[in-house]
C-alpha positions as CSV (number, residue, x, y, z in Angstrom):
1,X,3.0,11.5,-5.5
2,X,6.0,13.4,-4.3
3,X,5.3,12.2,-0.4
4,X,4.5,8.7,-1.6
5,X,7.7,8.5,-3.5
6,X,9.2,9.3,-0.8
7,X,7.8,7.2,1.8
8,X,8.4,4.5,-0.5
9,X,11.7,5.3,-0.5
10,X,12.1,5.0,3.3
11,X,10.8,2.0,3.6
12,X,13.3,0.3,0.9
13,X,15.9,2.2,3.0
14,X,14.8,0.8,6.4
15,X,14.0,-2.8,4.7
16,X,17.4,-3.1,3.2
17,X,19.6,-1.1,6.3
18,X,21.0,-4.3,8.4
19,X,20.8,-2.1,11.8
20,X,16.6,-1.9,11.1
21,X,16.9,-5.9,11.3
22,X,18.5,-5.7,15.0
23,X,14.6,-3.6,15.8
24,X,12.7,-6.2,13.4
25,X,13.5,-8.3,10.5
26,X,10.1,-8.3,9.6
27,X,10.9,-5.8,7.2
28,X,12.4,-8.4,4.9
29,X,8.7,-10.2,4.6
30,X,6.9,-9.0,1.6
31,X,3.8,-9.5,3.8
32,X,4.7,-6.9,6.2
33,X,6.7,-4.3,3.6
34,X,4.6,-5.2,1.1
35,X,1.9,-3.8,2.9
36,X,4.0,-0.4,4.0
37,X,4.1,0.4,0.2
38,X,0.3,0.0,-0.4
39,X,-0.1,1.9,2.7
40,X,2.3,4.6,1.2
41,X,0.7,4.9,-2.6
42,X,-3.1,4.7,-1.1
43,X,-4.3,1.5,-2.7
44,X,-4.3,-0.7,0.9
45,X,-6.4,-3.7,0.4
46,X,-5.0,-4.4,-3.8
47,X,-1.1,-3.8,-1.9
48,X,-1.8,-5.9,0.7
49,X,-3.0,-9.0,-2.3
50,X,-0.5,-8.1,-4.3
51,X,2.2,-8.8,-1.3
52,X,0.9,-11.9,0.2
53,X,1.6,-13.2,-3.8
54,X,4.4,-12.4,-3.3
55,X,5.1,-13.6,0.4
56,X,3.7,-17.0,-0.6
57,X,6.3,-17.4,-3.4
58,X,9.2,-17.1,-0.8
59,X,7.4,-18.9,1.7
60,X,10.7,-21.2,1.2
61,X,13.2,-18.4,1.0
62,X,16.2,-18.3,3.2
63,X,19.8,-17.6,3.0
64,X,22.6,-20.2,3.7
65,X,25.7,-19.9,4.0
66,X,27.0,-17.1,1.6
67,X,24.2,-18.9,-0.7
68,X,21.4,-15.6,-1.6
69,X,18.7,-16.8,-4.0
70,X,16.7,-13.6,-4.3
71,X,17.0,-10.3,-2.3
72,X,13.2,-10.5,-0.3
73,X,12.6,-7.2,0.5
74,X,13.9,-5.9,-2.7
75,X,10.9,-8.4,-4.3
76,X,8.8,-7.4,-1.9
77,X,8.9,-3.6,-2.4
78,X,9.8,-2.7,-5.6
79,X,7.2,-5.9,-7.0
80,X,4.4,-4.2,-5.2
81,X,5.2,-1.0,-6.4
82,X,5.3,-1.8,-9.7
83,X,2.1,-4.0,-9.3
84,X,0.0,-0.8,-7.9
85,X,1.6,1.5,-10.0
86,X,0.6,-0.8,-13.7
87,X,-2.8,-1.3,-12.2
88,X,-2.1,-4.7,-12.8
89,X,-3.6,-7.5,-11.4
90,X,-2.4,-8.9,-7.9
91,X,-1.5,-12.6,-9.1
92,X,1.0,-10.9,-11.2
93,X,2.5,-9.8,-8.6
94,X,4.9,-12.3,-8.7
95,X,6.2,-11.8,-12.1
96,X,6.9,-8.2,-11.5
97,X,8.6,-8.8,-8.0
98,X,10.9,-11.6,-9.5
99,X,13.0,-9.5,-11.7
100,X,14.0,-7.2,-8.8
101,X,14.8,-9.7,-6.5
102,X,17.4,-11.2,-8.9
103,X,19.0,-7.6,-9.2
104,X,18.7,-7.2,-5.6
105,X,21.6,-10.2,-5.0
106,X,23.6,-7.6,-7.2
107,X,22.6,-4.4,-5.1
108,X,23.5,-7.1,-2.0
109,X,26.6,-7.8,-2.7
110,X,27.5,-4.1,-3.5
111,X,26.5,-3.0,-0.2
112,X,27.8,-5.2,1.8
113,X,31.5,-4.7,-0.6
114,X,31.2,-0.9,0.5
115,X,30.6,-1.9,3.6
116,X,33.3,-3.4,4.5
117,X,35.3,0.1,4.4
118,X,33.8,0.8,7.6
119,X,34.7,-1.9,9.3
120,X,38.2,-0.8,9.0
121,X,37.0,2.5,9.4
122,X,35.1,1.8,13.0
123,X,38.5,-0.5,14.1
124,X,40.6,2.5,13.1
125,X,38.5,4.3,15.4
126,X,38.7,1.6,18.5
127,X,42.6,1.8,17.8
128,X,42.7,5.4,18.7
129,X,40.0,4.7,22.1
130,X,36.9,6.7,20.4
131,X,34.2,4.8,20.7
132,X,31.6,7.2,19.4
133,X,33.3,7.5,15.9
134,X,33.1,3.5,16.2
135,X,29.6,3.3,16.6
136,X,29.2,6.5,13.9
137,X,31.0,4.1,11.3
138,X,28.9,0.8,12.2
139,X,25.7,2.6,11.9
140,X,25.6,5.7,9.7
141,X,27.3,4.9,6.4
142,X,25.6,1.6,5.7
143,X,22.0,3.9,6.3
144,X,23.7,6.3,2.9
145,X,24.2,3.0,1.4
146,X,20.9,1.3,1.3
147,X,19.7,4.6,0.7
148,X,21.5,5.0,-2.8
149,X,21.3,1.3,-3.7
150,X,17.5,1.1,-2.5
151,X,16.0,3.8,-1.6
152,X,16.9,6.3,-4.9
153,X,15.5,3.4,-7.0
154,X,12.5,3.0,-5.1
155,X,12.1,7.0,-5.3
156,X,12.4,6.8,-9.0
157,X,10.4,4.0,-9.8
158,X,7.3,5.9,-7.8
159,X,7.7,9.4,-9.0
160,X,8.5,8.7,-11.8
161,X,7.1,5.8,-12.9
162,X,3.4,5.6,-12.3
163,X,2.3,6.8,-15.9
164,X,5.0,4.6,-17.5
165,X,4.3,1.3,-16.2
166,X,0.4,1.8,-16.7
167,X,1.0,2.6,-20.5
168,X,3.9,-0.4,-20.7
169,X,0.9,-2.3,-19.0
170,X,-1.8,-0.9,-22.3
171,X,0.9,-2.3,-24.6
172,X,0.9,-5.7,-23.3
173,X,-0.9,-8.3,-25.9
174,X,-3.7,-10.0,-23.9
175,X,-2.3,-13.6,-23.8
176,X,0.6,-12.3,-22.3
177,X,-0.7,-11.0,-19.5
178,X,-2.6,-14.1,-19.1
179,X,0.7,-16.1,-19.2
180,X,1.5,-13.7,-16.7
181,X,-1.1,-14.4,-14.0
182,X,-0.6,-18.3,-14.7
183,X,3.5,-18.0,-13.5
184,X,2.0,-15.7,-10.2
185,X,-0.9,-18.8,-9.8
186,X,2.2,-21.4,-10.2
187,X,4.8,-19.6,-8.0
188,X,3.0,-19.7,-4.8
189,X,2.5,-23.2,-4.8
190,X,6.4,-23.6,-5.4
191,X,6.8,-21.5,-3.0
192,X,4.3,-23.6,-0.6
193,X,6.3,-27.1,-2.1
194,X,9.2,-25.3,-0.7
195,X,8.2,-24.8,2.7
196,X,6.7,-28.1,2.6
197,X,9.9,-29.8,1.4
198,X,11.9,-28.3,4.8
199,X,9.1,-29.1,7.2
200,X,8.8,-32.6,5.1
201,X,8.8,-34.7,8.9
202,X,6.7,-38.0,9.2
203,X,5.3,-36.7,12.6
204,X,4.5,-33.0,11.2
205,X,3.0,-33.7,8.1
206,X,-0.5,-35.3,9.4
207,X,-0.9,-31.9,10.8
208,X,-0.3,-30.1,7.2
209,X,-2.5,-32.1,5.7
210,X,-5.4,-31.6,8.1
211,X,-5.6,-28.2,7.7
212,X,-5.1,-27.7,4.0
213,X,-8.3,-30.2,3.9
214,X,-10.3,-28.7,6.3
215,X,-10.3,-25.8,4.5
216,X,-11.0,-26.3,0.9
217,X,-13.7,-28.9,2.5
218,X,-15.3,-26.6,6.0
219,X,-14.6,-23.5,3.7
220,X,-12.8,-21.9,7.2
221,X,-10.9,-19.0,6.5
222,X,-7.4,-18.8,7.6
223,X,-8.1,-17.0,10.9
224,X,-10.7,-19.3,12.1
225,X,-7.8,-22.2,10.4
226,X,-4.7,-20.3,12.8
227,X,-7.5,-20.0,15.6
228,X,-8.1,-23.9,15.8
229,X,-4.7,-24.6,15.3
230,X,-3.2,-22.7,18.5
231,X,-6.0,-24.4,20.3
232,X,-5.1,-27.7,19.0
233,X,-1.2,-27.0,19.7
234,X,-1.9,-26.0,23.1
235,X,-3.7,-29.0,23.9
236,X,-1.0,-31.4,22.4
237,X,1.6,-30.2,24.4
238,X,0.0,-29.7,27.7
239,X,-1.0,-33.6,27.2
240,X,2.8,-33.9,26.4
241,X,3.9,-32.4,29.0
242,X,1.7,-34.5,30.9
243,X,2.6,-37.9,29.7
244,X,6.5,-37.1,30.1
245,X,5.8,-35.8,33.6
């Protein structure tokens, strides 16, 4: 469990460290960081299911200006880990993820406030012509801030929390667990509704409903639908280009 805790600690750190987002922003999304947590904990299938539920709930997630509706990387890492450690139904992952997401807003604000210090330090190095020092101030301290605020809590959760999580779940009444599952089923629907509200343009909605009913009535899986959608998009783009020419 120690090795798993270290790995989850690093995943939590890198998913919340701004510099790693320059390499790939996929760290932020549950379908990626949650799956990595599942691999670290040795439960790739159940963990992937939990991560998928969390990802659905946050489909319409975005930060606009200074507003932040939730900390998606924190929700992803901690929600998936909690679900696996407690051996809960993956459909309840959203219920675990939501409180961590809200707490993650606080940790994000704290990290941004602390990281402002390194900006001033970097400017001081730049004024002295020390480019190496400036780069170090931009990259290194922020990593340790992410490690302390996100990585260490993740390590503690995994290393010390496995048995406690299982015992905690055993003491929850069955009707409350059922309620969590219902809420976990509603949250992905809410995420899809938020996404549709952003993409709700008249010329796009027919494609959305076409894909929905193809899956519902023809029983095509998501991968098959994605292949057909890619081919249809290519054909539509080709016809549109010819018409414009």
